[in-house]
C-alpha positions in Angstrom: 18.0 1.9 -31.7 15.5 4.6 -31.9 14.6 6.9 -28.9 11.3 8.3 -28.3 12.0 11.9 -27.4 8.5 13.0 -27.2 7.6 11.4 -23.7 7.2 14.0 -21.1 6.2 12.6 -17.8 3.8 14.4 -15.6 5.8 15.3 -12.4 2.7 15.0 -10.3 2.7 11.3 -11.2 6.4 11.0 -10.3 5.7 12.5 -6.8 2.6 10.8 -6.0 3.6 8.4 -3.2 5.9 9.8 -0.8 4.4 8.9 2.6 1.9 6.9 4.1 0.5 9.7 6.3 0.1 12.2 3.7 -0.2 10.5 0.3 0.0 12.5 -2.8 -2.8 11.8 -5.3 -1.7 10.7 -8.8 -3.5 12.6 -11.7 -5.2 9.4 -12.8 -6.6 8.6 -9.2 -7.7 12.4 -9.1 -9.7 12.1 -12.5 -11.4 8.8 -11.2 -12.6 10.8 -8.1 -13.7 13.9 -10.4 -15.6 11.3 -12.6 -18.4 10.9 -9.8 -19.3 14.5 -10.3 -22.2 15.4 -12.6 -21.1 16.5 -16.0 -23.4 19.7 -15.7 -20.8 21.1 -13.5 -18.0 21.5 -16.0 -20.4 23.6 -18.3 -21.2 26.2 -15.8 -19.3 29.4 -15.4 -20.8 29.7 -12.0 -19.5 26.5 -10.3 -17.0 26.9 -7.6 -14.5 24.4 -6.3 -12.2 24.1 -3.5 -9.5 21.8 -2.3 -9.1 22.6 1.3 -6.0 20.4 1.6 -3.8 21.2 -1.5 -0.6 19.4 -1.7 0.3 19.3 -5.5 -2.6 21.1 -6.8 -3.5 18.0 -8.8 -7.1 18.2 -8.2 -7.4 21.8 -9.0 -5.3 21.5 -12.3 -7.5 18.5 -13.5 -10.7 20.7 -12.7 -9.3 23.4 -14.7 -8.7 21.0 -17.5 -12.3 19.8 -17.4 -13.7 23.3 -17.2 -11.5 24.5 -19.9 -13.3 22.0 -22.3 -16.8 22.3 -20.8 -16.8 26.0 -21.1 -15.4 26.3 -24.7 -18.5 27.3 -26.3 -19.7 29.5 -23.5 -16.3 31.6 -23.5 -14.7 31.0 -26.9 -11.6 33.0 -26.3 -9.1 30.7 -24.6 -7.3 33.5 -22.6 -10.5 35.0 -21.4 -11.8 31.5 -20.4 -8.6 30.3 -18.5 -8.6 33.8 -16.6 -12.1 33.3 -15.7 -11.6 29.8 -14.6 -8.5 30.6 -12.5 -9.9 33.6 -10.9 -13.6 32.8 -10.3 -14.0 28.9 -9.9 -11.0 27.3 -8.5 -9.7 27.7 -5.0 -7.3 25.9 -2.6 -6.0 26.1 0.7 -2.4 24.5 1.0 -1.2 22.4 3.8 2.3 23.9 3.8 4.2 26.7 2.3 6.0 24.3 0.3 2.7 22.7 -1.1 1.3 26.2 -1.8 4.3 26.9 -4.1 3.7 23.2 -5.7 0.0 24.0 -6.1 0.4 27.3 -7.7 3.1 25.9 -10.0 0.7 23.2 -11.2 -2.2 25.5 -11.5 -0.7 28.8 -12.7 2.4 27.5 -14.2 4.2 30.0 -11.8 4.9 29.8 -8.1 3.6 33.3 -8.0 0.1 33.9 -9.1 1.0 37.4 -10.5 4.4 36.4 -11.7 5.8 37.1 -15.1 5.0 33.5 -16.5 1.6 33.1 -14.9 -1.4 31.9 -16.9 -3.4 34.6 -15.0 -3.1 38.3 -15.5 -5.7 39.4 -13.2 -4.2 38.6 -9.6 -2.7 41.3 -7.7 -0.9 39.2 -5.3 1.5 36.2 -5.3 -1.0 33.8 -3.7 -3.9 34.0 -6.2 -6.6 31.6 -5.1 -4.1 29.2 -3.4 -4.0 30.5 0.3 -1.4 29.3 3.1 -1.6 31.0 6.3 0.5 29.6 9.0 -1.9 29.0 11.9 -1.2 27.6 15.4 -2.7 25.0 17.5 -4.9 26.2 20.4 -4.0 24.4 23.5 -6.1 23.2 26.4 -5.2 20.4 28.9 -2.0 20.0 26.6 -4.2 19.2 23.5 -5.2 21.1 20.6 -9.1 22.0 20.9 -9.3 21.7 17.1 -7.4 18.7 16.3 -6.3 16.9 19.4 -2.6 17.3 18.6 -0.3 16.8 21.7 1.4 19.9 23.1 4.4 17.8 23.8 4.9 16.8 20.0 3.5 19.8 18.1 4.3 22.9 20.2 7.1 23.8 17.8 9.2 26.9 16.7 8.3 29.1 14.0 11.0 27.4 11.6 9.3 24.1 11.8 6.0 22.8 10.4 3.4 22.4 13.1 0.8 20.4 11.2 -1.8 23.0 12.5 -3.9 22.6 9.1 -5.9 26.0 8.6 -9.1 24.3 7.2 -9.7 22.5 10.4 -8.3 25.0 13.0 -11.1 27.6 12.7 -14.8 27.7 14.1 -15.9 29.2 10.7 -14.0 28.0 7.6 -16.3 29.8 5.3 -14.6 33.1 6.3 -11.3 31.7 4.8 -12.3 32.8 1.4 -15.7 34.6 2.4 -17.6 32.6 0.0 -19.7 29.5 -0.6 -18.5 26.4 -2.7 -20.2 24.2 -4.9 -17.7 21.2 -4.8 -15.2 20.3 -2.0 -12.6 17.8 -2.9 -9.3 16.5 -1.7 -6.9 13.9 0.0 -6.5 15.1 3.6 -3.7 14.2 6.0 -4.5 10.9 7.4 -3.1 10.9 10.9 -1.1 12.8 13.5 1.4 11.7 16.0 -0.5 12.0 19.4 2.5 11.4 21.7 1.2 8.3 23.0 2.9 4.9 23.9 5.1 3.8 21.1 4.7 6.9 19.1 1.0 6.2 18.6 -1.0 8.3 15.8 -4.5 9.6 15.9 -6.8 9.7 12.8 -7.2 13.3 11.3 -8.8 12.6 8.3 -12.4 12.7 9.5 -11.9 16.1 10.7 -11.6 17.5 7.3 -14.8 15.8 6.2 -16.8 17.0 9.1 -15.5 20.6 8.3 -16.4 20.2 4.7 -19.9 19.1 5.5 -20.4 22.1 7.9 -20.0 24.3 4.8 -22.9 22.5 3.0 -21.7 22.5 -0.6 -23.7 20.6 -3.2 -20.8 17.9 -3.4 -18.0 16.6 -1.2 -15.5 14.1 -2.6 -12.6 12.9 -0.4 -10.0 10.0 -0.5 -9.3 8.7 3.0 -8.4 5.5 4.8 -11.2 2.9 5.2 -10.6 2.1 9.0 -13.5 4.4 9.8 -15.9 1.6 8.6 -15.4 -0.1 12.0 -14.7 3.0 14.1 -12.0 2.6 16.7 -9.7 5.1 17.9 -11.4 8.5 17.8 -13.7 7.2 15.0 -16.7 5.8 16.5 -18.8 9.0 16.5 -17.7 9.8 13.0 -18.5 6.3 11.7 -22.1 6.5 13.1 -22.5 9.9 11.5 -21.5 8.8 8.1 -23.4 5.4 8.2 -26.6 7.4 8.9 -26.1 10.0 6.4 -28.1 9.2 3.6 -26.5 11.9 1.5 -23.6 9.6 0.7 -24.4 8.6 -2.7 -21.1 6.5 -3.8 -18.4 4.7 -1.9 -15.6 3.2 -3.5 -13.6 0.9 -1.4 -10.0 -0.7 -2.0 -9.2 -3.3 0.9 -5.6 -3.4 -0.2 -4.6 0.2 -0.6 -1.9 -0.6 -3.1 -4.6 -1.2 -5.6 -5.4 2.5 -5.3 -2.1 3.9 -4.6 0.6 1.5 -5.9 3.3 0.9 -3.6 1.7 2.4 -0.6 0.6 0.1 2.3 -2.1 1.4 4.3 -3.6 -0.7 7.0 -7.3 -1.5 6.4 -7.3 0.0 2.9 -8.4 3.2 1.3 -11.9 4.5 0.0 -13.1 7.6 -1.7 -16.8 8.7 -1.6 -19.3 11.2 -3.0 -21.5 13.1 -0.8 -24.3 14.8 -2.4 -26.5 17.5 -0.7 -29.5 16.7 -2.5 -29.2 12.8 -2.4 -31.4 11.0 0.0 -31.2 7.2 -0.2 -29.2 4.3 -0.6 -25.5 4.3 -1.4 -23.9 2.4 -4.4 -20.9 0.7 -2.9 -17.9 -0.4 -5.3 -15.3 -2.9 -3.8 -12.3 -3.2 -5.9 -9.9 -6.0 -4.9 -6.9 -7.5 -6.8 -8.8 -6.4 -10.1 -12.1 -7.7 -9.0 -14.8 -5.2 -8.8 -18.2 -5.9 -7.0 -21.0 -3.3 -6.5 -24.3 -3.3 -4.5 -26.8 -0.4 -3.7 -27.7 -0.6 -0.1 -28.4 1.4 3.1 -25.3 1.9 4.9 -26.7 1.8 8.3 -28.2 -1.6 8.4 -25.2 -2.6 10.7 -23.0 -0.7 13.0 -20.2 -1.3 10.9 -19.9 -0.9 7.1 -19.7 -4.2 5.5 -17.3 -4.0 2.6 -17.8 -7.4 1.2 -21.3 -7.0 -0.5 -21.7 -10.8 -0.7 -21.4 -11.2 3.1 -24.5 -9.1 3.9 -26.9 -12.0 3.1 -24.9 -14.2 5.4 -24.7 -11.9 8.3 -28.5 -11.4 8.0 -29.2 -15.2 8.2 -26.9 -15.2 11.3 -28.7 -12.2 13.1 -32.1 -13.9 12.1 -31.2 -16.5 14.9 -30.9 -13.9 17.5 -28.1 -15.7 19.2 -25.8 -13.9 21.6 -22.5 -12.3 20.0 -19.2 -13.9 20.8 -18.0 -10.6 21.7 -19.9 -10.7 24.8 -17.5 -13.6 26.1 -14.2 -12.5 24.5 -12.1 -10.8 27.0 -10.7 -7.2 26.5 -7.1 -6.5 26.1 -4.9 -7.6 29.0 -7.1 -10.4 30.3 -4.9 -11.0 33.4 -3.7 -7.4 33.5 -0.3 -8.3 31.9 1.2 -6.1 29.1 3.2 -7.7 26.4 6.6 -7.1 27.8 6.0 -9.2 31.1 8.2 -12.3 31.1 8.1 -15.5 33.2 9.7 -15.3 36.5 12.1 -17.9 38.1 9.6 -19.4 40.3 5.8 -19.0 40.6 2.7 -20.9 41.2 1.2 -20.3 37.7 2.4 -20.8 34.2 2.5 -17.6 31.9 1.9 -18.0 28.3 3.8 -15.0 26.4 4.7 -14.7 22.7 8.0 -16.5 23.3 6.7 -19.6 24.9 5.8 -20.5 28.5 7.3 -20.2 32.2 6.6 -19.8 35.8 4.7 -16.8 37.1 3.8 -15.6 40.6 -0.1 -15.3 41.2 0.5 -12.2 43.2 1.5 -10.2 40.0 -2.1 -11.0 38.4 -4.2 -7.9 38.6 -7.6 -8.9 36.9 -9.2 -12.1 35.6 -8.9 -14.0 38.9 -12.1 -16.1 37.9 -10.6 -17.4 34.6 -7.3 -18.8 36.3 -8.8 -22.2 37.4 -10.7 -22.5 34.2 -10.0 -24.2 30.8 -9.3 -21.2 28.6 -9.2 -20.7 24.9 -7.0 -18.0 23.7 -6.3 -16.3 20.2 -3.6 -13.8 19.3 -4.7 -10.1 19.5 -2.7 -9.8 16.2 -4.3 -10.8 12.9 -2.6 -13.6 10.7 -3.0 -11.2 7.7 -0.7 -8.3 7.1 -2.4 -5.2 8.3 -5.8 -7.0 8.2 -5.6 -7.3 4.5 -6.4 -10.3 2.1 -3.6 -11.7 0.0 -3.1 -11.6 -3.7 -5.8 -14.2 -4.2 -8.4 -12.3 -2.1 -8.2 -14.6 0.9 -7.6 -14.3 4.6 -6.7 -16.6 7.6 -7.9 -13.8 10.1 -6.8 -15.6 13.4 -3.2 -16.5 13.8 -3.2 -18.5 16.8 -6.0 -20.3 18.6 -5.1 -22.8 21.6 -6.2 -24.1 24.7 -4.8 -23.3 28.1 -5.5 -25.4 31.1 -6.2 -24.3 34.9 -3.6 -22.4 36.6 -2.2 -20.8 33.2 -2.4 -17.2 32.4 -1.2 -15.0 29.3 0.0 -11.5 28.4 -2.0 -9.1 26.3 -0.5 -10.7 23.4 -3.6 -12.9 23.5 -7.4 -12.4 24.1 -9.3 -15.2 25.9 -12.3 -16.4 23.9 -14.0 -18.2 26.5 -13.4 -20.3 29.7 -15.0 -23.5 30.8 -14.8 -26.0 33.8 -13.9 -29.0 31.6 -11.4 -29.6 28.7 -13.9 -30.8 26.2 -15.8 -27.6 26.0 -12.7 -25.5 25.7 -11.5 -27.7 22.8 -14.9 -27.4 21.0 -14.6 -23.6 21.1 -11.1 -23.8 19.8 -12.5 -26.0 16.9 -15.3 -23.5 16.4 -12.9 -20.5 16.2 -11.0 -22.4 13.5 -14.1 -22.8 11.3 -14.1 -20.8 8.1 -17.6 -19.7 9.0 -16.5 -17.9 12.2 -13.4 -16.5 10.9 -15.3 -15.1 7.8 -17.6 -13.4 10.3 -14.7 -11.9 12.2 -13.2 -10.6 8.9 -16.2 -8.5 8.3 -15.3 -6.5 11.3 -11.5 -6.5 11.0 -10.1 -3.7 8.9 -6.6 -3.6 10.6 -4.0 -5.9 12.2 -5.7 -5.7 15.7 -8.1 -8.5 16.7 -10.2 -6.9 19.7 -13.5 -8.4 21.1 -15.6 -6.1 19.1 -14.2 -8.0 16.1 -16.4 -10.9 17.0 -19.7 -9.1 16.9 -21.3 -11.0 14.0 -19.9 -14.4 15.3 -22.8 -16.0 17.3 -22.2 -17.6 20.8 -23.4 -21.3 20.7 -23.4 -24.1 23.2 -19.8 -25.7 23.3 -21.4 -29.0 24.7 -21.0 -30.2 21.1 -18.4 -29.8 18.4 -19.5 -27.7 15.5 -18.5 -28.6 12.1 -18.7 -26.3 9.1 -21.5 -28.5 7.8 -23.5 -28.1 11.1 -23.1 -24.2 10.9 -24.1 -23.9 7.3 -27.2 -25.9 7.8 -28.0 -24.0 11.2 -28.0 -20.7 9.4 -29.3 -22.0 6.0 -26.6 -20.9 3.8 -26.9 -21.4 0.1 -24.3 -23.3 -1.9 -23.2 -19.7 -3.4 -22.9 -18.4 0.1 -20.7 -21.6 1.2 -18.5 -21.2 -1.9 -18.0 -17.4 -1.2 -16.8 -18.1 2.4 -14.5 -20.8 0.9 -13.0 -18.7 -1.6 -12.3 -15.8 0.9 -11.0 -17.8 4.0 -8.0 -20.2 4.2 -7.8 -23.4 6.0 -6.4 -23.3 9.7 -4.4 -26.1 10.6 -5.1 -27.9 13.9 
């Protein structure tokens, strides 16, 4: 048996996926992101690049490779060319001391920029153009004024990593290198433990994008979670600014993160984009899901969320043209009766409590809100999506709602459920339950659902109709004038829901 002794695996591929919070970028993906940039950049000795969140140095290394080829005729001498590129064109800010060493090793072939084996002979210090300066959070009311970190979690000793990232912990990021950059590219940390209930985490990646935009480079490209499409925890303002920024020229979206980062599970998927300072117009949106690629060029701010399914846009437009009220107006907020998930039935009571383990007696005196619903026929749906992390299965299909049920008068529920509607009679309640189970409604809810949680805002595109009749799929398709292709698209995206 012969052995291939020439195989030399790229170490940056081997360590690409170590964490869901700070995912390392494999070289292949880094190059796909760099492919968005104009070819002319690689032929200029003046173009400057910054990775403000350098982990392994993969972006900077691949940039150097491209510049090395592009400048071969401009600076024929290989040594002079590499020295020029490394000293004048590529810069990084590491996120930890360890990643600064990794990045310098990737870029200079030495952990010290001025070391004996460094590719560069012009640096006078060990860091070269890869900076790492430990900075501290700035606390106010127990939160960091820059990133929102909790003092309880992140006020740590000097021997521990504080996750106070230099690029976003300064009012003037341009002062870090005291220069302007043409291109800012990177893969920022995604979230930060905020010390909330159940060790919840707050998004962080958007702060790096906002900081990069402040620098006003020619181009910005970053790879981040797609959850910002629908806003949510700390992301509403950011979502609005991105959707209304006509400098976004390209957006590549992966509803299933493992299609982008093999083996990595990130709720809501992952995306990368190209922000171009001199672009003013529509954005080319590319969706890649289980090997299937769809593209459309469109304005991102037509709706107050980003519709990742290009084929859904015509359907939503037809629904909106009817100007029906939104179902989101009648769906309850979390805790429709003020009862948290861990509340359980009592030994005796004048009501029946529905919880995730069944039903049992409950005292009316324990109810704190939703009194007007108690004597109604109520339609409930689980606040947790049927689909793992709100993602489609391998066939690209979703079920969306996991439970739809009718509760009679004198029944209440914990926050495991939302109340989608309440009626004086059983028939209308059953009609609403049937309506929610249609592929049509669940398809519209899916366009707003990028995570495991189903909240009232997820029903924004679903119309609120009279429940004095039972709506069939055919009725709904005819009411909104859907074409055969649009009906087929819905059927191909949404699984049947058993009664």
